[in-house]
C-alpha positions, 0 to 999 in steps of 0.5 A: 703187605706192602711197605712194612704195612703202611703206618707201622713206622708210627715212629713218625707221630713221636717226632718233636717239631723241627726247630727250622722254619717251615715252608708255607706249603707242607708236603706229606711223606708217604711209606710205600712200595707197591702200588695197585692199578686202580684209583685209591688202591694203594700201598701207602700212608702218610708218615709225617710231613716233610718240607722240601728246601734248597738245603734238603729237607726240614721234618715236622711231626704231623702230631707234636707228642713224644711220650706215651699216653698216660693211665687216664681214658680222659687224658689220652690224645688221638694224636698219640699213635701208641699206648703202653701195655700198662695203660691198656691193662688199667683201661681194659674194662672201661665200657667204651674201650674195644680191643682188636687182635689184627694179627697177620703174617707174611706167607712164608712165615706159615702162621694162622693168626685166627688159630693163634687168636683162638689159642691166646689173645688179650682178654676180650679182644676181638679178631680183625681179619686183615685179609677178609676186611678188604676190597673184594673187587681186586685180586690184590691182597687186603687192599682198602675197603670202600666206605660202606664195606668197612662200616659194615664189617666194623659194625658187625664187630660191635664197635661204634663211633664212640668207642675207643680202639686199641689194635695189636698183633702177635709180632709187636708192631707189625699188621696193627698199624695197618688197621690204626691207619684204615680206621683213620682213613675212615674218619675214627681217631680214637684208635691206638696201636698197642706198643709192643703188641702181644709179646710185650703184654705176655712179657709183663705178666698180664693174662691172656685168654686161652679160648675165643668166646663164641660171641667173638667168634661169631662177630669175626664171621659176621664181619666177613659176611658183611664185606661179602654182602656189600660187594654182592650188593645184598642188605646187610645189618644195622650199621652202628659205625659211621665213616667220614673218608679222609682222602688226604691220607690215601694216595692214588696211583696216578698221584704217585706216578705224577709225583715221579716227575713232579717230585713235590713229595718224598716217597719212603719205602719202609721194607728192608734194603734188600727187598727195596734193591730188588736182591731178595725175593718178595715173599709173595708170589707174582709181586715185582722186585724193586721200588718206586722210582725216586723213593728213599729206603728207611727200613722200619725195623730200624725204629724198633727196640729189641722188644719190638716196641717203638724207640724214644722220640729222640732216638727215633729223630736221630736215626731218621735224620741219620737216614735221610741224610744220606740221600741229601 
């Protein structure tokens, strides 16, 4: 999954606004490493705003928050990208709260996310198939689906626009952030990543379900079937989730190619330095090594602590400023 799975560098949303003056027209910083060959099929997502200045870059948060959401469904902010396991545990039974297990693993890890979901998951969680809920017209893996396809799949999962959604994965913060980004691309802001994911949940002593209900499995299957029907031109069931595409959250291949020359935006690659430099092989067959020309490497793993949760906002800003200073 490209560029450390899009928005999994959610640290950007925890930065405080820079005290330096901003230019009149902010540009966006994008995380990516690999682009497709078709419009709107892009391994990238915005991380935060970056303003180019003669003396370097001035950064500010796309949401001016630096603390986790409080234990109240009324006070939780859609600008805060993560919630704690304590918050989810306190709000798990809220009627409009949906939880998604969006675990996904690199092929060389030889892990099956659906099987692991069936063995242990957060009570009531549904399985979100990152590979299945994707564009079926390309041979590139898990590319962003069409609005119609996404709406059909999410509706099949039983999610409505009024619902709050918390998404997690089996590694801490990894593939869950990609699903967070997908929902926001299609206009749903009431979505949050579980900080630390399933490992943090279990380490905190909270219960897991050791078997998936028949209803949960049926919904996962229905979501996959809905995607296939849309791309095959067949009728789908009732649509309960309405999308509103946010084009500013996605760049096309042509936009990225143009920016290589124009340099109006800074492109950030959140993979490991070895993959960025092309000295480590890509974990999937057929994917070229290296990076987009002009990209800067800031590995996402440096933004997490030992328990795979996001570092505090002030520490994130410190590390990011240090990394960026190397390129100025």
